[in-house]
A tleap script that builds the chain and sets N, CA, C and O, in Angstrom:
source leaprc.protein.ff14SB
mol = sequence {
  NMET VAL PRO LEU LEU GLU ILE SER ASP GLU
  ALA LEU ARG PHE MET GLY ALA ALA LEU ALA
  ILE GLY VAL GLY GLY LEU ALA PRO ALA LEU
  ALA ILE GLY ASN LEU ALA GLY LYS ALA ALA
  GLU ALA PRO GLY ARG ASN PRO GLU ALA GLN
  PRO ALA ILE GLN THR ASN MET ILE LEU GLY
  VAL ALA PHE ALA GLU ALA ILE ALA ILE TYR
  ALA PHE VAL VAL ALA VAL MET ILE GLY PHE
  VAL CPHE
}
set mol.1.N position { 68.493 84.485 70.409 }
set mol.1.CA position { 68.915 84.657 69.055 }
set mol.1.C position { 68.380 85.986 68.066 }
set mol.1.O position { 67.411 86.746 68.089 }
set mol.2.N position { 69.515 85.813 67.247 }
set mol.2.CA position { 70.131 86.821 66.476 }
set mol.2.C position { 69.045 86.634 65.354 }
set mol.2.O position { 68.942 85.455 65.015 }
set mol.3.N position { 68.469 87.234 64.900 }
set mol.3.CA position { 67.791 87.589 63.001 }
set mol.3.C position { 68.469 87.344 62.601 }
set mol.3.O position { 69.585 87.669 63.008 }
set mol.4.N position { 68.307 86.674 61.629 }
set mol.4.CA position { 69.151 86.376 60.566 }
set mol.4.C position { 69.045 87.861 59.870 }
set mol.4.O position { 69.496 88.844 60.458 }
set mol.5.N position { 68.660 87.923 59.075 }
set mol.5.CA position { 68.424 89.416 58.350 }
set mol.5.C position { 67.502 90.707 59.063 }
set mol.5.O position { 66.329 91.041 58.893 }
set mol.6.N position { 68.402 91.167 59.782 }
set mol.6.CA position { 67.214 92.788 60.469 }
set mol.6.C position { 67.299 93.840 58.950 }
set mol.6.O position { 68.394 94.179 58.503 }
set mol.7.N position { 65.953 94.269 58.274 }
set mol.7.CA position { 65.838 95.329 57.122 }
set mol.7.C position { 65.538 96.490 58.276 }
set mol.7.O position { 64.805 96.174 59.213 }
set mol.8.N position { 65.947 97.464 58.233 }
set mol.8.CA position { 66.059 98.917 58.655 }
set mol.8.C position { 64.681 99.605 57.887 }
set mol.8.O position { 63.923 99.217 56.999 }
set mol.9.N position { 64.753 100.449 58.460 }
set mol.9.CA position { 63.671 101.489 58.044 }
set mol.9.C position { 63.732 102.192 57.562 }
set mol.9.O position { 62.757 102.943 57.580 }
set mol.10.N position { 65.036 102.604 56.632 }
set mol.10.CA position { 65.359 103.253 55.210 }
set mol.10.C position { 65.530 102.558 54.405 }
set mol.10.O position { 65.808 102.715 53.216 }
set mol.11.N position { 65.329 101.486 55.178 }
set mol.11.CA position { 65.929 100.610 53.717 }
set mol.11.C position { 64.163 99.707 53.436 }
set mol.11.O position { 63.816 99.313 52.322 }
set mol.12.N position { 63.822 99.647 53.935 }
set mol.12.CA position { 61.925 99.366 53.819 }
set mol.12.C position { 61.980 100.724 52.716 }
set mol.12.O position { 62.370 100.630 51.552 }
set mol.13.N position { 61.688 101.493 53.114 }
set mol.13.CA position { 61.231 102.734 52.636 }
set mol.13.C position { 62.157 103.338 50.912 }
set mol.13.O position { 61.599 103.538 49.833 }
set mol.14.N position { 63.089 103.431 51.111 }
set mol.14.CA position { 64.068 102.691 49.614 }
set mol.14.C position { 63.107 101.124 49.254 }
set mol.14.O position { 62.411 101.284 48.251 }
set mol.15.N position { 63.033 100.376 49.585 }
set mol.15.CA position { 62.072 99.297 48.319 }
set mol.15.C position { 61.209 99.801 48.037 }
set mol.15.O position { 60.683 99.627 46.937 }
set mol.16.N position { 60.793 100.542 48.861 }
set mol.16.CA position { 59.092 100.927 48.915 }
set mol.16.C position { 58.631 101.582 47.342 }
set mol.16.O position { 57.800 101.430 46.447 }
set mol.17.N position { 60.182 102.666 47.847 }
set mol.17.CA position { 60.211 103.982 46.440 }
set mol.17.C position { 61.092 103.491 45.642 }
set mol.17.O position { 61.695 104.416 45.098 }
set mol.18.N position { 61.623 102.020 45.161 }
set mol.18.CA position { 61.971 101.796 43.995 }
set mol.18.C position { 60.523 100.581 43.248 }
set mol.18.O position { 60.503 100.134 42.102 }
set mol.19.N position { 59.231 100.270 44.623 }
set mol.19.CA position { 58.842 99.706 44.060 }
set mol.19.C position { 57.384 100.413 43.110 }
set mol.19.O position { 56.790 99.854 42.188 }
set mol.20.N position { 57.116 101.695 43.663 }
set mol.20.CA position { 56.469 102.652 43.302 }
set mol.20.C position { 56.878 103.077 42.198 }
set mol.20.O position { 56.055 103.204 41.291 }
set mol.21.N position { 58.084 103.369 42.006 }
set mol.21.CA position { 58.742 103.696 40.054 }
set mol.21.C position { 58.746 102.175 38.910 }
set mol.21.O position { 58.977 102.135 37.701 }
set mol.22.N position { 58.463 101.266 39.688 }
set mol.22.CA position { 58.989 99.871 38.995 }
set mol.22.C position { 57.490 100.143 38.075 }
set mol.22.O position { 57.185 100.486 36.933 }
set mol.23.N position { 56.767 99.740 39.406 }
set mol.23.CA position { 55.044 99.472 38.699 }
set mol.23.C position { 53.955 100.836 38.076 }
set mol.23.O position { 52.834 100.574 37.642 }
set mol.24.N position { 54.428 102.082 38.118 }
set mol.24.CA position { 54.921 102.626 38.356 }
set mol.24.C position { 54.529 103.777 36.671 }
set mol.24.O position { 53.731 104.621 36.263 }
set mol.25.N position { 56.002 102.846 36.159 }
set mol.25.CA position { 56.545 103.119 35.441 }
set mol.25.C position { 56.096 102.106 33.991 }
set mol.25.O position { 55.933 102.269 32.782 }
set mol.26.N position { 56.042 101.210 34.813 }
set mol.26.CA position { 55.232 99.945 33.969 }
set mol.26.C position { 54.128 99.659 32.980 }
set mol.26.O position { 54.248 98.953 31.979 }
set mol.27.N position { 52.737 100.466 33.488 }
set mol.27.CA position { 51.504 100.501 33.105 }
set mol.27.C position { 51.545 101.527 32.337 }
set mol.27.O position { 50.625 101.506 31.519 }
set mol.28.N position { 52.758 103.121 32.189 }
set mol.28.CA position { 52.778 103.603 31.151 }
set mol.28.C position { 53.179 103.679 29.955 }
set mol.28.O position { 52.784 104.193 28.908 }
set mol.29.N position { 54.463 102.775 30.470 }
set mol.29.CA position { 55.181 101.750 29.544 }
set mol.29.C position { 53.849 101.222 28.197 }
set mol.29.O position { 53.239 101.937 27.403 }
set mol.30.N position { 53.797 99.906 28.384 }
set mol.30.CA position { 52.557 99.085 28.380 }
set mol.30.C position { 51.682 100.220 27.465 }
set mol.30.O position { 51.357 100.163 26.279 }
set mol.31.N position { 51.492 101.013 28.227 }
set mol.31.CA position { 50.051 102.189 27.438 }
set mol.31.C position { 50.476 102.713 26.129 }
set mol.31.O position { 49.926 102.806 25.032 }
set mol.32.N position { 51.799 103.070 26.667 }
set mol.32.CA position { 52.277 103.818 24.963 }
set mol.32.C position { 52.626 103.360 24.509 }
set mol.32.O position { 52.594 103.978 23.444 }
set mol.33.N position { 53.349 102.051 24.256 }
set mol.33.CA position { 53.352 100.809 23.758 }
set mol.33.C position { 52.619 101.066 22.747 }
set mol.33.O position { 52.927 101.629 21.696 }
set mol.34.N position { 51.483 100.574 23.137 }
set mol.34.CA position { 50.099 100.144 22.564 }
set mol.34.C position { 49.385 100.366 21.621 }
set mol.34.O position { 48.807 99.666 20.790 }
set mol.35.N position { 49.529 102.083 21.944 }
set mol.35.CA position { 49.333 103.221 21.246 }
set mol.35.C position { 49.405 103.773 20.492 }
set mol.35.O position { 48.688 104.534 19.841 }
set mol.36.N position { 51.019 103.184 20.493 }
set mol.36.CA position { 51.890 103.731 19.149 }
set mol.36.C position { 51.570 102.911 18.184 }
set mol.36.O position { 51.644 103.640 17.194 }
set mol.37.N position { 51.220 101.727 17.773 }
set mol.37.CA position { 51.217 100.430 17.668 }
set mol.37.C position { 50.093 100.322 16.800 }
set mol.37.O position { 49.989 99.854 15.666 }
set mol.38.N position { 49.112 100.961 17.725 }
set mol.38.CA position { 47.315 101.243 17.391 }
set mol.38.C position { 47.808 102.549 15.463 }
set mol.38.O position { 48.069 102.547 14.260 }
set mol.39.N position { 47.590 103.331 16.667 }
set mol.39.CA position { 48.215 104.755 15.858 }
set mol.39.C position { 48.687 104.642 14.917 }
set mol.39.O position { 48.439 105.513 14.084 }
set mol.40.N position { 49.512 103.647 14.578 }
set mol.40.CA position { 50.610 103.059 13.408 }
set mol.40.C position { 49.450 102.589 11.901 }
set mol.40.O position { 49.187 102.865 10.731 }
set mol.41.N position { 49.177 101.902 12.795 }
set mol.41.CA position { 48.385 100.803 12.020 }
set mol.41.C position { 46.812 101.026 10.876 }
set mol.41.O position { 46.171 100.545 9.942 }
set mol.42.N position { 46.911 102.173 11.898 }
set mol.42.CA position { 45.346 103.172 11.697 }
set mol.42.C position { 45.403 103.835 10.708 }
set mol.42.O position { 44.362 103.994 10.071 }
set mol.43.N position { 46.488 104.371 10.303 }
set mol.43.CA position { 46.101 104.968 8.607 }
set mol.43.C position { 46.009 104.075 7.749 }
set mol.43.O position { 45.274 104.392 6.813 }
set mol.44.N position { 46.633 102.698 7.661 }
set mol.44.CA position { 46.624 101.932 6.921 }
set mol.44.C position { 45.148 101.887 6.516 }
set mol.44.O position { 44.735 102.110 5.378 }
set mol.45.N position { 44.494 101.611 7.451 }
set mol.45.CA position { 42.827 101.940 6.939 }
set mol.45.C position { 42.327 102.831 6.805 }
set mol.45.O position { 41.279 102.707 6.171 }
set mol.46.N position { 42.611 103.976 7.174 }
set mol.46.CA position { 41.686 104.703 7.070 }
set mol.46.C position { 42.956 106.349 6.547 }
set mol.46.O position { 42.870 107.348 7.261 }
set mol.47.N position { 43.620 106.356 5.754 }
set mol.47.CA position { 44.322 107.101 5.910 }
set mol.47.C position { 43.573 108.793 5.836 }
set mol.47.O position { 44.359 109.681 6.169 }
set mol.48.N position { 42.306 109.206 5.475 }
set mol.48.CA position { 41.597 110.776 5.850 }
set mol.48.C position { 42.055 110.596 7.306 }
set mol.48.O position { 43.089 111.113 7.728 }
set mol.49.N position { 41.367 109.958 7.934 }
set mol.49.CA position { 41.236 110.016 9.765 }
set mol.49.C position { 43.052 110.004 10.074 }
set mol.49.O position { 43.407 109.391 11.080 }
set mol.50.N position { 44.035 110.609 9.294 }
set mol.50.CA position { 45.154 110.510 9.934 }
set mol.50.C position { 45.254 111.927 11.415 }
set mol.50.O position { 45.785 111.748 12.511 }
set mol.51.N position { 44.891 112.613 11.160 }
set mol.51.CA position { 45.267 114.034 11.633 }
set mol.51.C position { 44.177 114.145 12.753 }
set mol.51.O position { 44.107 115.300 13.173 }
set mol.52.N position { 43.121 113.091 13.486 }
set mol.52.CA position { 42.534 112.834 14.412 }
set mol.52.C position { 42.557 112.003 14.719 }
set mol.52.O position { 41.907 111.576 15.673 }
set mol.53.N position { 43.563 111.211 13.829 }
set mol.53.CA position { 43.833 109.810 14.780 }
set mol.53.C position { 45.420 110.897 15.318 }
set mol.53.O position { 45.359 111.329 16.470 }
set mol.54.N position { 46.498 111.207 14.622 }
set mol.54.CA position { 47.199 111.331 15.272 }
set mol.54.C position { 47.364 112.566 16.546 }
set mol.54.O position { 48.208 112.758 17.421 }
set mol.55.N position { 46.361 113.118 16.226 }
set mol.55.CA position { 46.040 115.036 17.407 }
set mol.55.C position { 45.457 113.341 18.808 }
set mol.55.O position { 46.344 113.028 19.603 }
set mol.56.N position { 44.713 112.897 18.857 }
set mol.56.CA position { 44.405 112.019 20.105 }
set mol.56.C position { 45.399 110.937 19.850 }
set mol.56.O position { 45.081 110.082 20.677 }
set mol.57.N position { 46.130 110.613 19.369 }
set mol.57.CA position { 47.451 109.629 20.335 }
set mol.57.C position { 48.172 110.708 21.321 }
set mol.57.O position { 48.046 110.652 22.544 }
set mol.58.N position { 49.054 111.840 20.547 }
set mol.58.CA position { 49.464 112.548 21.587 }
set mol.58.C position { 49.197 112.997 22.736 }
set mol.58.O position { 50.036 113.130 23.627 }
set mol.59.N position { 47.190 113.464 22.892 }
set mol.59.CA position { 46.863 113.212 23.548 }
set mol.59.C position { 47.081 111.694 25.127 }
set mol.59.O position { 47.294 111.525 26.328 }
set mol.60.N position { 46.827 111.067 23.912 }
set mol.60.CA position { 47.107 109.649 24.950 }
set mol.60.C position { 48.270 109.592 25.360 }
set mol.60.O position { 48.496 109.359 26.548 }
set mol.61.N position { 49.387 109.821 24.337 }
set mol.61.CA position { 50.522 109.770 24.892 }
set mol.61.C position { 51.084 111.234 26.084 }
set mol.61.O position { 52.186 111.439 26.592 }
set mol.62.N position { 50.315 111.695 26.143 }
set mol.62.CA position { 50.910 112.854 26.886 }
set mol.62.C position { 49.940 112.313 28.685 }
set mol.62.O position { 50.404 112.532 29.803 }
set mol.63.N position { 48.866 111.757 28.447 }
set mol.63.CA position { 48.142 111.197 29.575 }
set mol.63.C position { 49.030 110.086 29.979 }
set mol.63.O position { 49.617 110.543 30.960 }
set mol.64.N position { 49.363 109.150 29.822 }
set mol.64.CA position { 50.285 108.062 30.309 }
set mol.64.C position { 50.824 108.511 30.588 }
set mol.64.O position { 51.042 108.193 31.757 }
set mol.65.N position { 51.608 109.550 30.169 }
set mol.65.CA position { 53.295 110.045 30.400 }
set mol.65.C position { 52.951 110.598 31.582 }
set mol.65.O position { 53.700 110.416 32.542 }
set mol.66.N position { 51.893 111.283 31.713 }
set mol.66.CA position { 51.622 111.942 33.047 }
set mol.66.C position { 51.372 111.715 34.713 }
set mol.66.O position { 51.474 112.308 35.787 }
set mol.67.N position { 50.858 110.054 33.962 }
set mol.67.CA position { 51.324 108.855 35.349 }
set mol.67.C position { 52.004 108.369 35.231 }
set mol.67.O position { 51.930 107.398 35.985 }
set mol.68.N position { 53.244 108.349 34.391 }
set mol.68.CA position { 53.936 107.704 34.661 }
set mol.68.C position { 55.373 109.594 35.878 }
set mol.68.O position { 56.329 109.328 36.606 }
set mol.69.N position { 54.891 110.986 35.578 }
set mol.69.CA position { 55.680 111.702 35.972 }
set mol.69.C position { 55.265 111.422 37.950 }
set mol.69.O position { 56.054 111.785 38.821 }
set mol.70.N position { 54.252 110.906 38.182 }
set mol.70.CA position { 53.156 111.129 39.084 }
set mol.70.C position { 53.722 110.232 40.051 }
set mol.70.O position { 54.038 110.603 41.182 }
set mol.71.N position { 53.927 108.445 39.408 }
set mol.71.CA position { 54.900 107.434 39.849 }
set mol.71.C position { 55.641 108.056 40.522 }
set mol.71.O position { 55.380 108.205 41.716 }
set mol.72.N position { 56.708 108.566 39.995 }
set mol.72.CA position { 58.367 109.189 40.197 }
set mol.72.C position { 58.121 110.031 40.772 }
set mol.72.O position { 59.047 109.853 41.563 }
set mol.73.N position { 57.649 110.906 41.143 }
set mol.73.CA position { 57.208 111.970 42.692 }
set mol.73.C position { 56.585 111.596 43.593 }
set mol.73.O position { 56.594 112.211 44.660 }
set mol.74.N position { 55.718 110.237 43.362 }
set mol.74.CA position { 55.322 109.781 44.505 }
set mol.74.C position { 56.808 109.109 45.080 }
set mol.74.O position { 57.121 109.595 46.167 }
set mol.75.N position { 57.932 107.919 44.468 }
set mol.75.CA position { 58.761 107.707 44.615 }
set mol.75.C position { 59.640 108.354 45.420 }
set mol.75.O position { 59.917 108.155 46.603 }
set mol.76.N position { 60.192 109.436 44.366 }
set mol.76.CA position { 60.782 110.511 45.693 }
set mol.76.C position { 60.159 110.851 46.397 }
set mol.76.O position { 61.010 111.225 47.203 }
set mol.77.N position { 59.072 111.116 46.933 }
set mol.77.CA position { 58.618 111.379 48.010 }
set mol.77.C position { 58.341 110.413 49.244 }
set mol.77.O position { 58.071 110.955 50.316 }
set mol.78.N position { 58.374 109.418 49.198 }
set mol.78.CA position { 58.699 107.887 50.018 }
set mol.78.C position { 60.308 107.894 50.227 }
set mol.78.O position { 60.751 107.513 51.310 }
set mol.79.N position { 60.831 108.149 49.616 }
set mol.79.CA position { 62.133 107.830 49.561 }
set mol.79.C position { 62.963 109.383 50.119 }
set mol.79.O position { 64.161 109.149 50.282 }
set mol.80.N position { 62.848 109.850 50.219 }
set mol.80.CA position { 63.317 110.821 50.956 }
set mol.80.C position { 62.669 111.997 51.946 }
set mol.80.O position { 63.271 112.587 52.843 }
set mol.81.N position { 61.168 112.192 51.509 }
set mol.81.CA position { 60.352 113.291 52.621 }
set mol.81.C position { 60.207 112.249 53.637 }
set mol.81.O position { 60.812 112.545 54.667 }
set mol.82.N position { 59.455 110.857 53.689 }
set mol.82.CA position { 59.146 111.007 54.576 }
set mol.82.C position { 59.545 109.802 55.333 }
set mol.82.O position { 59.276 109.707 56.531 }
savepdb mol mol.pdb
quit
């Protein structure tokens, strides 16, 4: 009996890479959106703290973006190296 669907190792590798970048990009996107929203609200509640809020927001966005870059590197490695 012939299987209905044969999936090659290469196809599985590319599906794994797509899943890695999809899941790895979702969490930083949600984190950056939440962080930016809260940082936009905060000066309305405490205007004097705006410089500290902005510094912390930029640092948080940089860390979240680094996670997305790590996910991209892992996806490229899965797709083309392994």
